[in-house]
C-alpha positions as CSV (number, residue, x, y, z in Angstrom):
1,M,109.2,97.7,111.2
2,V,109.5,99.3,107.8
3,L,107.5,102.5,107.4
4,F,108.1,103.2,103.8
5,G,108.7,100.7,101.1
6,R,107.7,99.3,97.8
7,N,105.1,96.7,96.9
8,G,103.0,97.4,99.9
9,L,105.5,96.1,102.4
10,F,104.3,98.4,105.2
11,G,100.7,97.4,104.8
12,L,101.6,93.7,104.7
13,Q,103.7,94.1,107.9
14,V,100.9,95.9,109.7
15,C,98.4,93.2,108.6
16,E,100.8,90.4,109.7
17,H,101.4,92.2,113.0
18,H,97.6,92.2,113.7
19,G,97.0,88.7,112.4
20,V,95.2,89.7,109.3
21,A,95.7,87.7,106.1
22,D,96.6,89.5,103.0
23,G,93.5,90.3,100.9
24,E,91.1,90.2,103.9
25,A,88.9,93.2,104.2
26,V,90.3,95.4,106.9
27,G,89.3,98.9,108.1
28,V,92.4,100.9,107.2
29,R,91.6,103.6,109.7
30,E,91.1,101.2,112.6
31,L,94.3,99.3,111.8
32,C,96.3,102.5,111.5
33,D,94.9,103.8,114.8
34,E,96.0,100.7,116.6
35,E,99.5,100.8,115.0
36,A,99.9,104.5,115.8
37,E,98.8,104.0,119.4
38,S,101.3,101.1,119.7
39,M,104.1,103.1,118.2
40,V,103.5,106.2,120.4
41,A,103.3,104.1,123.5
42,R,106.5,102.3,122.6
43,V,108.3,105.6,121.9
44,C,107.0,107.2,125.1
45,S,108.0,104.2,127.2
46,E,111.6,104.1,125.9
47,E,114.2,105.9,127.9
48,S,115.4,108.8,125.8
49,S,117.3,112.0,126.4
50,G,114.7,113.9,124.5
51,P,111.4,115.2,125.8
52,V,108.4,112.9,126.0
53,V,104.8,114.1,125.6
54,A,103.3,114.3,129.1
55,S,99.9,115.7,128.3
56,E,97.4,113.0,127.5
57,D,95.5,115.4,125.1
58,L,98.7,116.1,123.2
59,K,99.6,112.4,123.1
60,Q,96.2,111.6,121.6
61,L,96.8,114.3,119.0
62,V,100.2,112.8,118.1
63,I,98.5,109.3,117.8
64,S,95.9,110.8,115.5
65,L,98.4,112.5,113.3
66,T,100.6,109.4,113.2
67,S,97.6,107.3,112.3
68,L,96.8,109.7,109.5
69,L,100.2,109.3,108.0
70,F,100.0,105.5,108.3
71,Q,96.6,105.7,106.5
72,V,98.1,107.7,103.6
73,Q,101.0,105.3,103.4
74,M,98.8,102.2,103.3
75,L,96.4,103.7,100.8
76,S,99.3,104.8,98.5
77,E,100.6,101.3,98.4
78,R,97.4,99.8,97.1
79,P,96.9,99.4,93.4
80,S,93.2,100.5,93.7
81,I,91.6,102.4,96.6
82,P,88.0,101.7,97.6
83,S,85.9,104.8,98.1
84,H,85.1,103.8,101.7
85,D,88.9,104.0,102.6
86,L,89.1,107.5,101.2
87,Q,86.0,108.4,103.1
88,G,87.7,107.0,106.2
89,L,90.6,109.3,105.6
90,A,88.3,112.3,105.4
91,E,86.4,111.2,108.5
92,A,89.7,110.9,110.4
93,I,90.6,114.5,109.5
94,S,87.1,115.7,110.5
95,H,87.1,113.8,113.8
96,M,90.5,115.2,114.6
97,K,89.5,118.7,113.8
98,L,86.3,118.5,115.9
99,N,87.6,116.5,118.9
100,K,91.3,116.9,119.2
101,I,92.0,120.5,118.1
102,D,91.4,123.4,120.4
103,P,89.0,125.9,118.8
104,A,91.7,128.6,119.0
105,N,93.9,126.4,116.8
106,T,91.3,125.4,114.2
107,K,92.6,127.9,111.6
108,V,96.2,126.6,112.0
109,F,95.0,123.0,111.6
110,E,93.1,124.0,108.5
111,D,96.1,125.8,107.0
112,K,98.8,123.4,108.0
113,V,97.1,120.0,107.9
114,E,93.7,119.9,106.3
115,V,94.6,121.7,103.1
116,H,97.5,119.4,102.4
117,M,95.5,116.3,103.3
118,A,92.9,117.5,100.7
119,H,95.6,117.6,98.1
120,I,96.8,114.1,99.0
121,E,93.3,112.7,99.1
122,A,92.7,114.2,95.6
123,G,95.9,112.5,94.4
124,L,94.9,109.2,95.9
125,S,91.4,109.3,94.3
126,Q,92.7,110.4,90.9
127,M,95.8,108.3,90.5
128,G,95.1,105.3,92.6
129,N,98.4,105.8,94.4
130,L,100.9,108.5,95.2
131,T,103.9,107.6,93.0
132,A,105.5,110.9,94.1
133,F,105.7,109.4,97.7
134,D,107.3,106.1,96.6
135,V,110.7,105.5,98.0
136,H,113.1,104.2,95.3
137,L,115.9,102.3,97.0
């Protein structure tokens, strides 16, 4: 699977993987949640010499953060971004903050994740895509 590419390759591959035709209305958040869960499950099931996340709570946090990255990637590949997709990104961040982050770590989440996602979201809403994140091969 290609994670980063040009011309919406990632988004098309995720859609094809889930049996969704190009151009069909799809909830980006739901699609990315499924893909992130599948990827984390695949990585955790592979035999590796490195550590694997054993805690289910931490695994869910990794899935949520991975989904967030997939959402940004999919949205940045679109020529125009519907407002409900940007709202889905904001909702994903809020849900993660309220349900997956320990209250003792809320400030760290705000400083290390939320503030940067706000910049990315502003870029998505103003430019339509994040050309700075395009990979030029």
